[in-house]
N, C-alpha and C positions, 0 to 999 in steps of 0.2 A: 397364296402362301405368304406373300409380303404382309398382308393384313394380319394374319396369325402372328407373324413375327413382331409386328408393331404392338399387338395386344399383349403378347408375352413380355415384351420389353417394358411396356407401360405398367403391367402388373408387378414386374420385378422392381421397377423404380418405386412404385407405390409402397410395396412391402418394405423396401429398404428405408424409405422416408419414414414410414410408420415406426419401424424399429428404432431409428435415430431419435425421433421425437419422444417415444416412450422412454428411451435411455436418458435423454436430456431431462425430461420432466421428473421421472422417478429419481434420478440422481440428485437433482436439485432439492427435492423434498427430503430425501435421506440426509443430505448434507445440512439442511435446515434443522432436521431432527437431532443430528449430532451436535450442532451448535447449541440447541436447546438443552442438551445434557449439562452444559456448563452455565446456563442461565436459567432463571425460573421460567419454566414452560413445559408443555406436555410432550416431551420427547418420546415417552413410552407409547404415545398414540401416533405421532408423526412418522417415526421411523418405520413401523410396520405398514403404514399407509403408503409410503414411498416404495417399500419392498413389494407390496401388493401390485402397484402399478408396474414395477419392473418384472414381476412374475408373469404378467400377461404375455411377455415376449421372450423371457430368458429363464432357462431351467435352473441356473445357479441361484437366481433370486427366489425361485419357487422353493428350492431346498432350504435356503436361509430362512424364508418365511415359515416353513414347516418346523424347522428347529426352534425358531422363536416361539411359535405356538406351543410346541411341546414343553419348552422350558417354562413358559408362563403358566401352563397347566400344572406342571410339577410344583412350582412355587406356590400356586394357589392351593393345591392339596396340602402342602406343608404348612401353610398359614392356617388352614382350617383345622389341622391336627393340633397346632399350638393353641389355637383358640379353645378347642374342646378341652385340652388339658388344663388351661388356666381357669376355666369356668368351674371346675370341680372344687 
């Protein structure tokens, strides 16, 4: 019984440490992306990359990433429509 308790405790500690490091790394990458908005850099690539890392452990990041994907798809469709109209 004690062995099972130790295994469960070790698993819980591992899971919490993993969540912490995912939060740390993902947040740093998102913050770098936000910084790149105000400087010349690929913020549009870096921010979703950070959100994708966060989405591996957090549902709120997964929903933000989904909204971001939907919005970029919408913008892409709108840009294609504008290009079609200007080619005529």
